[in-house]
N, C-alpha and C positions, 0 to 999 in steps of 0.2 A: 727693679734691676735684679737679675738672677744672681744666685750665690752658690758657690761650691766650697766644699771642705776637702783639702788635700792633706793626707798624712804623708810623713816623710818629705814635707815641702821644703825643708832646708837642705835636702840632698841634691845630688847631681840632676837626676831626671825630674824630681819633684819641683825643684825651683824653676826649671825651664817650662814645666807644665803650668806653674803659677803665672809665669810670664805670658803664656799663650792665652790663658783664660782672662787675665787682665786686659790683654790686647783686644779680646772679643767683647769687652764691656761688662764682664762679671765682677762681682765682689768675691774675694777669696779669703777663706779662713785657713791659715797655714798652721799645721800641727806637726811638731817634731820634738823629740827629747834630746836632740843634738848629740847623740852618742856617736853617730858617723856623719851627721849633717853639720852644716856651718851656718851660723846666723848671717855671715857675710854674703851668702848666696841670695838672701832675700832682703837685706837691709835697704837696698835701693828701691825695692818694690813697695816698701811701706810708705814712701814719701807722698804718694797721691791720696792716701787715706783709704783706699779700697781693699788693701790687704791688712788683715790683723793676724797676729802671731800668738799661738798658745804653746807653751813649753809643757809637753805632756807625754807620758808613756801610754800608748793606746792599748797596751796589755791590760790596763785598768780602765773601767768605764769612764766615759766622757759625756758630760751634759752640755748641750748647745742650746741656747735660748732662741737663736734666730731660725727662721725657716731656711731649708736647704733645697736646692734643685738637684744637687749631685754630691756624692761622696766618692773620692778617688783615693784608693788605698795603695800608697806607694812606700809605706814605712817598712823597712827591713834592712839589716845588713845585706849587702848585695855583691860582695866580692869574697873569694876564698879566705883572704887574710882576715876579713872582718867576721865572717860567720864561723870560722874555726876558732877565733878568739872569743866569740860571743855565742856559743852554741845554744845555750838555754834561752837567751833573749831572742835568738832567731826563731826558735820553735814557738816561743810564746807569742811573738808578734804575728806569726803566720797562723796561729790557732786562736788564741784568746783575742788578739788584736783584730783579726778578721771577723770573729764573732761579734765583737763590740761594734765595729763599724757597720756590719750588716744590720745589727739591731738599731743603730742610729738611723741608717737609711730607711728602714721599715717605719720607724717612728715618725720620720719626717716626710715619708712618701717620696723619697729622693732616689734618683737613679744611682746605682752603685757600679763602680768600675774597679776591678782587681788587677793590680800589676802582678802578673805571673811571669814566668821565665822559660826560656828554652831548656833550662836544666831539668824540667819535668821529663824530657826525653832521655836523660841520662847519657850513657855511652851508646848511641843509637846504632841499630842494625839496619834501619831504613834511612836512605840518604837520597835527596834532601828530606827533611822531616815535615810531613803534612800534619795538620791538626788531628787527623784521625788516628795517628800512630800513638800507641799507648806508652811507648818508651821502655827503657831498660835501666832502672834505678836500683842501686844497692841501698836499702833502707837503713842499714847499720854501718855503712861506710862513713868515712870522715865527712864527705860532702852531703850525706843523707840529711843532716839537720836543716839544710837549706832546701834541698830537692823535695823532701817529704813535707816540709812546712808549706811549700807552694802547692804541692799536690793536694794536701788537706784543704788549703785555702780555696782551691778550685772546687773541690767537692762540696765544701760548706756553701760556697757562693751559688752553685747550681741547686743545692738543697733549698736555699732560701727562695730561689727563683721558682722552683717546682712546687714547694709546699705553701709559700706565702704569696706567690705571684709577684715578687719584687722584680723590678726592672734591673737586670744585671748585665754587665759586659766583662769579658776576661781577655786581657791582652798578654800574649806570650812574647816577651821581649828578648830579642837576640842581642849579641854583643853591640853595645852602643858606646860612642866616644864623643868627646867635644869639650869645650870650656866648662869649668866648674867641677871636673873630676878632681879628686884628691890625689896629690902626688904620691902618697904613701898607701894607696888603697889596694895595691897588689894586682891590679888589672893590667893586662899585657900592654895596651896602648900607652897608658900613663907611665908604667914602668920603663918602657923603652924610650919614650921621649925624655924623661928626666935623666936617665942614664946617658943618653946620647948628648944631651945638653951639657952634662958635666964631664964628658969624655970618659965615662966609666964603661966597662964591658957590659954589653947587653946580655942579660941572663936568659937563656933559652932552656926550657925543661925538656929533657929527652933529646931527640935528634932534630926537633923543629919541623918535622914533616906533618904534624897534626894541623888541622885546618880550623879556621874560624871565619865568620862572615861579619864584617864590621859596618855598622850603620851610623851615619853622622846624626848628631842629636836633633837637629832641626827636622830631618826627615822622620825620625822616630816620633817626635812630638806631633807632627802633622798626622801621622797614621793613628796615633792614640786619640787625638782630638776627633778625627773622623769616626773612629770606632765608638767613642762616647756618644756621638750624635746619630749613630746608625740604629738599626733595629736588630743587629746581630747579637744574639745571646751566647752562642757557643764560643769556646776559646778561639782566638784569632792570632796567627803569627804576624808580627810586625818586625821586619828586619831587612837587611840588604842581602840578597842572595849571592852577591859576588864573593867568591870563596878564595881565601889566601892561606898559604902555609905560614906558620909562625916565622920561618926563616925569611920568606918574602916580605912580611911585614917589617921585620928588623932591618933588612936591606933598604927598604923604601924610606924608613925613618932616618937611618944614617945618611942616606942620599939627600933628603929634604933639609936636614939640619946642617949638612956639610961637616959631620963629626968624624973624628979619628977613632971612634970607639970600635972595638973588636967584639966578636961574639963568643960568649962563654957558655958551655953546656953544663947543666946541673941535672941530677936525677929527676925523672918524671914523677910528680906527686901521685899519691894513691887516688884512683878514680877519675883521673883527668881524661875527658872524652877525646877520642881520636879525631872526630869530625863534628862539624856543626854548620848547618846551612839550612835556612828556612825555605820551605815551599810557601810562596806568598800568593798562590793562585786565588785563594779566598779573598785576601785583601784587595787584589787587583779587580776582582769581579764585583765584590760587594761594596767596597769603599772607594773604588776608582783610585787606588793608591799604589805607589811603588816608590822605592828610594831613588832619588835623582842625583845624589852627590857621590861622585867617584871617590875612592879612598884617598888618592893623592890630594884632591881638592879639599876634602875634609881635614886632612892633616895640616894643610896650609893654613886653615882657619883655627886649628887647635894649638899648633906649636907656639905661636906668639903668646897665648895665654900662659902656657907653662914656662916660657922663657922669662916673662915678667915675674912669675911666681917664684921660680928657682932663684933668680937674681935677688929678689927680696929676702927669701929664706936664707941664702948664703950670706947676704950682707948682715942680717941679724945675727947669724952664727959668728961672724967675724967680730961684731961689736961685743958680743958676750964673751968671746975668747980674750979680747983685749981688756 
């Protein structure tokens, strides 16, 4: 039976990826230090005995006795709230953590997949963004700790491929949403849903004309799984090219929830990109993949998860207050 190791496996994307590999018949070693991940995301996955969990910070070396067929490196704070609160940890997991996992892959002759990000394009001057675009990133700006960590991780991954002949894959992930997102993670979809469910104002930064492209998690995982099993070595965009302004997203969430929430504008954060849209020509051609879930349909699948979560959180808060 094949076996993969997934770092960041208790996080949003990592736990869904573990789901997929278990479904495909793999054994999974899940590694996470639970700084931003949650053991609840994988607790149900451990019941059949094919998933084992290791609480470990991969910025430090990790010894694995078992043979591995793949190492998928998804460990990292992944939202502005997290990586601005954890700047040093973000840089370390992108550099030392990537180095450690590449070394483990080499030792085990295992295929390595790096979870990179559309943030490597920075505030782009080319739109939509193809993989050949080198981006426009401010290395010393507030967001640089995440952007540069991922850019370094890509460079290290390609160096291992070229120098050691290691089989490597790099996925550039665009905005992804769905169940298991944290309500306090600061990402726009989770922020808006939680605020709308509570009847609070939806906080939009700037005038809300900036755009994002939102991919439902099942589509994203399908693209990542196909990339892992492909022969594609170069970075590959996986995302939904349907582009929405932030105001359009807010209006859609208010409508789907039936909320009375209004929209409140706050100052635009430093370095916030104006546009973000993937060119997925490579994924369509090489992986025969494209996102198939419209934003409205994905929100219909996501909102009930947050509704249950918010009701549970608010009930606990009332109990503690009493």
